[in-house]
C-alpha positions in Angstrom: 7.7 83.8 60.2 5.5 86.9 59.8 6.3 90.6 60.0 4.0 92.5 62.3 4.3 96.2 61.5 1.9 99.1 61.0 1.7 99.5 57.3 -0.8 99.1 54.4 -1.9 95.6 53.5 0.0 95.6 50.2 3.2 96.6 52.0 2.6 94.0 54.6 2.2 91.2 52.0 5.4 92.2 50.3 7.2 92.2 53.7 5.8 88.8 54.7 6.9 87.3 51.3 10.4 88.7 51.9 10.6 87.0 55.3 9.3 83.7 53.9 12.0 83.8 51.3 14.6 84.3 54.0 13.2 81.4 56.0 13.3 79.1 52.9 16.9 80.1 52.1 17.9 79.4 55.7 16.3 75.9 55.6 18.0 75.1 52.3 21.3 76.1 53.7 20.9 73.6 56.6 20.1 70.8 54.2 22.5 71.6 51.3 25.3 69.2 50.5 28.4 69.8 52.5 31.8 69.4 50.8 34.8 68.6 53.0 38.1 66.8 52.9 38.2 63.8 55.3 41.3 61.9 56.3 41.3 58.5 54.6 42.3 56.7 57.9 39.0 57.9 59.5 37.1 55.4 57.3 36.7 51.7 58.2 38.4 49.1 56.1 35.9 47.2 54.0 36.6 43.6 53.2 34.8 41.9 50.2 31.4 40.5 51.1 29.8 37.7 49.2 26.2 36.6 48.8 27.2 33.4 46.9 30.7 32.4 45.9 30.2 34.2 42.5 28.1 37.1 43.7 29.2 40.1 45.7 27.1 41.7 48.4 27.1 45.5 48.9 30.2 45.9 46.7 28.6 47.0 43.4 26.8 45.7 40.4 27.3 42.1 39.1 26.7 41.7 35.3 25.2 38.4 34.2 26.2 38.2 30.5 25.3 35.5 28.0 23.2 34.4 25.1 19.5 34.0 25.2 18.0 30.9 26.9 21.0 29.6 28.8 19.9 30.3 32.3 21.0 33.9 33.3 17.6 34.9 34.6 17.0 31.4 36.0 20.2 31.6 38.0 19.3 35.0 39.3 15.8 33.8 40.4 17.5 30.7 42.1 19.5 33.2 44.1 16.4 35.3 44.8 14.6 32.3 46.3 17.5 31.6 48.6 17.7 35.3 49.8 14.0 35.2 50.8 14.7 32.1 52.9 18.0 33.2 54.3 19.9 30.2 53.1 22.6 31.8 50.9 26.1 30.4 51.3 27.6 33.8 51.9 27.2 36.4 54.6 23.4 37.1 54.3 21.9 34.4 56.6 18.6 36.0 57.6 15.5 36.0 55.3 15.5 39.2 53.3 13.6 41.1 50.6 14.1 41.0 46.9 13.2 43.7 44.3 12.6 42.8 40.6 12.7 45.2 37.7 11.2 43.2 34.8 11.1 44.1 31.1 11.5 40.7 29.4 9.1 38.5 31.3 5.8 39.6 32.9 5.4 39.2 36.7 2.9 36.4 36.0 5.6 34.4 34.3 8.2 35.0 37.0 5.8 34.1 39.9 5.5 30.3 39.2 9.3 30.1 38.8 9.9 31.5 42.3 7.1 29.4 43.7 8.6 26.3 42.2 11.9 27.3 43.9 9.9 27.5 47.2 10.7 31.2 47.7 9.0 33.2 50.4 6.7 35.1 48.1 5.9 37.7 50.8 9.4 39.0 50.4 9.4 39.4 46.6 8.5 42.9 45.3 8.1 44.0 41.7 8.6 47.6 40.6 5.5 49.0 39.0 5.4 52.4 37.2 1.9 53.6 36.4 0.6 56.6 34.4 -2.5 58.5 35.6 -5.6 56.3 35.3 -3.6 53.0 35.1 -3.9 50.2 37.7 -0.9 48.5 39.1 -1.3 45.5 36.8 -1.4 47.8 33.8 1.8 49.7 34.6 5.4 49.0 33.4 7.5 46.9 35.6 10.8 48.7 35.2 12.1 52.3 35.6 14.2 54.6 33.4 17.5 55.4 34.9 19.0 57.7 35.9 15.9 59.9 35.5 13.9 57.8 38.1 16.8 57.0 40.3 15.3 58.8 43.4 12.1 56.8 43.1 14.1 53.6 42.9 16.1 54.5 46.0 13.0 55.2 48.0 11.6 51.7 47.2 14.9 50.1 48.2 15.0 51.9 51.5 11.3 51.4 52.3 11.3 47.7 51.7 14.8 47.0 53.1 15.9 45.3 49.8 19.0 43.1 49.9 18.9 41.8 46.4 17.8 43.7 43.3 17.6 42.1 39.8 17.3 44.2 36.6 16.1 41.9 33.8 17.1 43.2 31.3 19.5 45.8 32.5 19.6 47.7 29.2 15.9 48.2 29.2 16.2 50.3 32.4 18.4 52.9 30.7 16.7 56.3 30.0 18.9 56.6 26.8 18.4 53.5 24.6 21.7 53.7 22.7 23.8 51.3 24.8 26.9 51.7 22.6 27.6 55.1 24.1 29.6 55.3 27.3 27.9 58.5 28.4 24.6 56.6 28.4 25.8 53.4 30.2 28.4 54.6 32.7 26.2 56.9 34.8 23.6 54.2 35.3 26.1 51.6 36.5 27.8 54.1 38.7 24.5 54.9 40.3 23.7 51.2 40.8 27.1 50.7 42.4 26.4 53.5 44.8 23.0 52.0 45.8 24.6 48.6 46.3 27.2 50.0 48.7 24.8 52.4 50.5 22.2 49.8 51.3 24.4 46.7 51.5 22.6 44.8 48.8 23.5 42.6 45.8 22.6 44.0 42.4 22.3 41.7 39.4 22.0 43.1 35.9 20.9 40.6 33.2 22.6 41.5 29.9 23.1 39.9 26.5 26.2 39.1 24.5 26.8 40.3 20.9 27.7 38.1 17.9 31.4 38.2 18.5 32.5 35.2 20.6 36.1 34.8 19.3 37.5 37.6 21.4 36.5 36.1 24.7 33.8 36.7 27.4 34.7 40.3 28.3 34.6 41.5 24.7 31.4 39.5 24.0 29.3 41.8 26.3 26.9 43.8 24.1 27.2 47.5 23.8 29.7 50.0 25.3 32.8 48.8 27.1 31.4 50.7 30.1 29.3 47.6 30.9 32.4 45.7 31.7 34.4 48.5 33.1 31.8 49.9 35.4 30.4 46.6 36.7 32.3 45.5 39.7 31.9 41.9 38.6 31.0 40.1 35.4 29.7 36.5 35.4 29.7 35.0 31.9 27.3 32.2 30.9 27.9 29.6 28.2 26.3 26.3 27.0 28.9 23.5 26.9 28.6 20.1 25.2 26.7 18.5 28.1 25.6 21.2 30.5 25.2 24.9 31.1 27.8 26.9 33.0 29.1 30.2 34.2 32.3 31.7 35.4 33.4 35.0 37.0 35.4 36.5 34.1 35.9 39.9 35.7 36.0 40.9 39.4 37.5 43.7 41.4 37.5 41.6 44.5 38.5 38.0 43.8 41.0 36.1 41.7 41.0 32.6 40.2 37.2 32.0 40.7 36.2 28.6 39.4 33.4 28.0 37.1 30.1 26.3 37.9 27.8 24.1 35.8 24.1 23.4 36.1 21.2 22.0 34.2 17.8 23.4 33.2 15.0 21.5 34.7 11.2 21.4 34.6 9.4 21.9 37.9 5.7 21.6 38.8 3.8 24.9 39.6 0.8 25.5 41.8 -1.4 25.0 38.7 -2.1 21.3 38.3 -0.5 19.9 35.2 1.7 23.0 34.6 5.5 23.1 34.8 8.1 25.9 34.6 11.8 26.0 34.0 14.3 26.3 36.8 18.0 25.5 37.3 19.6 22.8 39.3 21.9 23.8 42.2 25.2 25.0 40.6 28.1 22.7 41.1 31.8 23.9 41.1 33.6 23.0 37.9 37.4 23.8 37.9 37.7 22.6 34.3 35.2 25.2 32.9 36.8 27.9 30.9 34.2 30.2 29.4 36.6 32.0 27.0 37.7 28.6 25.6 34.1 27.4 25.2 33.1 30.7 23.5 35.8 30.4 21.0 35.1 26.7 20.5 31.4 27.6 19.8 32.3 30.3 17.4 34.8 28.1 15.4 32.3 25.3 15.2 29.8 27.7 13.5 26.9 26.3 15.5 24.5 29.0 14.5 25.5 31.4 17.3 28.2 33.1 15.3 27.0 35.1 12.3 27.4 33.2 9.0 30.1 34.3 6.5 27.4 35.2 4.0 25.7 37.5 6.4 28.9 39.4 7.1 29.8 39.6 3.3 26.3 41.0 2.6 26.7 43.6 5.3 30.2 44.6 4.2 29.1 44.8 0.5 26.2 47.0 1.4 28.4 49.3 3.5 30.9 49.7 0.6 28.2 50.5 -1.9 28.3 54.0 -0.4 31.9 54.3 -1.5 35.4 53.2 -0.5 36.2 53.6 3.1 39.3 53.3 5.4 39.5 50.0 7.2 39.3 51.6 10.7 35.9 53.2 9.8 34.6 49.9 8.5 35.8 48.1 11.6 34.1 50.6 13.9 30.8 50.2 12.1 31.1 46.4 12.0 31.8 46.3 15.8 28.5 48.0 16.5 26.8 45.3 14.5 28.5 42.6 16.6 30.9 41.4 13.9 34.5 40.6 14.9 37.6 41.7 13.0 38.2 38.1 12.2 34.8 37.8 10.5 35.4 41.1 8.7 38.7 40.1 7.1 37.3 36.7 6.2 34.4 38.4 4.4 36.8 40.6 2.5 38.8 37.6 1.3 35.8 35.5 0.4 33.6 38.1 -1.3 32.9 37.7 -5.0 30.6 39.4 -7.5 31.6 42.0 -6.5 35.0 41.4 -4.9 36.4 43.6 -2.2 39.8 45.1 -2.7 42.2 46.3 0.0 44.5 49.0 -1.4 46.8 51.7 -0.2 45.1 55.0 0.4 46.5 57.3 -2.3 45.5 60.4 -0.3 47.5 59.4 2.7 51.0 60.9 3.1 51.8 59.9 6.6 54.2 57.2 7.9 53.6 53.7 6.7 50.4 52.8 4.8 46.7 53.3 5.4 44.4 50.8 3.8 41.1 51.5 2.1 38.5 48.9 1.1 36.4 49.2 -2.1 34.2 47.1 -4.3 35.7 45.8 -7.4 34.4 43.7 -10.4 37.7 42.1 -10.9 38.3 38.6 -9.7 41.2 38.3 -7.2 42.7 34.9 -6.2 42.3 33.7 -2.7 45.3 33.7 -0.4 45.5 29.9 -0.8 45.5 30.2 -4.6 48.3 32.7 -4.4 50.4 30.4 -2.3 50.0 27.5 -4.7 51.0 29.3 -8.0 54.0 27.8 -9.8 56.0 31.0 -8.9 55.5 30.6 -5.2 54.9 26.9 -4.5 54.4 26.4 -0.7 53.6 23.9 1.9 51.4 24.6 4.9 53.1 24.1 8.2 51.0 23.7 11.3 50.9 26.7 13.5 51.2 26.0 17.2 50.6 22.3 16.7 47.6 22.4 14.3 46.7 23.8 10.9 44.2 26.7 11.0 44.0 27.3 7.2 41.3 30.0 7.5 43.0 32.0 10.2 46.8 31.6 10.4 49.4 29.6 8.6 53.1 29.5 8.3 54.2 28.9 4.7 57.6 27.5 3.9 59.1 28.4 0.5 60.7 25.3 -0.9 61.9 26.7 -4.2 65.5 25.9 -3.2 66.9 23.7 -0.5 69.5 26.3 0.3 67.3 29.2 1.3 64.1 28.6 3.2 61.9 31.5 4.2 58.6 31.9 6.0 55.6 34.3 5.8 52.9 35.1 8.3 49.3 35.6 7.3 48.1 37.6 10.3 45.4 39.8 8.7 42.6 37.8 10.3 43.9 37.8 13.9 43.7 40.3 16.7 47.1 41.6 17.9 46.8 39.9 21.3 45.9 36.6 19.6 49.1 36.7 17.5 51.5 37.1 20.4 52.3 33.4 20.7 52.8 33.1 17.0 55.1 36.2 16.9 57.2 34.6 19.6 57.5 31.4 17.6 58.4 33.4 14.5 61.1 35.3 16.4 62.6 31.9 17.4 62.7 30.9 13.8 64.5 34.1 12.9 67.1 33.4 15.6 67.8 30.1 14.1 67.7 31.1 10.4 68.7 34.7 10.4 66.9 37.9 9.2 67.5 37.0 5.6 64.5 34.6 5.8 62.2 37.5 6.5 63.9 39.8 4.1 63.0 37.5 1.2 59.3 37.6 2.0 58.6 41.0 3.5 58.3 42.9 0.2 55.3 40.6 -0.6 53.6 41.0 2.7 50.3 43.0 2.9 50.0 46.3 4.6 47.9 44.7 7.4 50.6 42.1 8.2 53.3 44.8 8.2 51.2 46.9 10.5 50.8 44.1 12.9 54.6 43.4 12.9 55.2 47.0 13.9 53.3 46.4 17.1 56.0 44.0 18.3 59.4 45.2 19.2 62.9 44.1 18.1 63.9 42.9 14.7 60.4 42.4 13.4 59.5 46.0 14.0 62.8 47.2 12.5 62.3 45.2 9.3 58.6 46.2 8.9 59.4 49.9 9.5 62.1 49.7 6.9 59.7 48.1 4.4 57.1 50.7 5.0 59.7 53.4 4.3 60.8 51.7 1.1 57.2 51.6 -0.1 56.6 55.2 0.8 59.8 56.3 -1.0 58.7 54.5 -4.1 55.1 55.7 -4.1 54.0 58.2 -6.8 50.5 59.4 -7.7 50.7 57.5 -11.0 51.4 54.2 -9.2 
């Protein structure tokens, strides 16, 4: 729009600029986001859509979580080849396009794998981000989200993408600290939005941490937002005779079985060269990824951190001074160490030893423990149990002896009064539920006098765990905490 009036040129220029600004504001008003409240029943009901039995389509992000070298990426590429040929077992039956964001393997490594899987290579696209003066082959093959989210959405819409693979997912984050929810959650929320808007499957390849004892969900590396914000988590594991995966978290399905597969060599288009692919996954109702992870950790097959490694880390941490257990646990968790490993390290450390003592500065309810380095030699729990004063025999807990994790000890000083003690310091509260139930049954049969005889000698950690369970156990533990608090003086 222009303003045609009789005035000096300078006045006319100012007037024209004013009208241009009005035109721009009017255009922006037409395209601005509109906010409204819409009745819920005006939206169509959406049923879960699947690309493969373990992979959702257009419903959000699926996280492939597992250790290195066990087939996460290979399984994603196996699916990508099927998408390009339109032979998936789910709802997508027409040949469709795939978009890859690659930070771990170069496109030249991925290409022969997809060719060996007989993918339609004309339907496979790789994201390339170039700087001024760079060619396409010189650019990076992934983006930084959410900063480059608009550019990614343009690529998805332009190429009609129905499967997007981010390998590795964490490398596509603008902020590299993946332990912070504020860095992780917005990216996964954005990817969930893209999946729903364009009706595509999104696979994020991610690694596990060093803690396998707490199960597949807790083994996902980084912030809990990886599990919470992903609509589905598929956990990978190596079993005794094969590789396998299982849906360990899903917002849309229950009771999903596991699958097993093998890693195979396949010829490439280059004579004499081979590449690794997976066999077709086969349903496996007997596969339990949580069980296999804990089994792997207990066997100490090299995947779990060695006891010496954790002791060294803990000793170095405490060289800066004594610290509350909760602070130590928070730092250890970021390193991928479990609470079980941390307590084992505290008990096994020597030269220097690591003491767990009541915090003399704490005046609240119960006790708060601090850990510190000490040059004194303290006996191990097993040595303490086998002194002449407290001779004991180990009773199998839940059918088997687990001497490094949990034992019942039966005091046989007299035949008339038997008592039991729980050593729960090395267990997570949820892992102790079954043992607590067994202990409560023992109390029902023998009376609370059995626990009364032992509770004054229980550690603060054991008492704290008992307070997390209701009924008689909580009452007795609370009473013992109060007794200790009443008897506490600065001198003691």
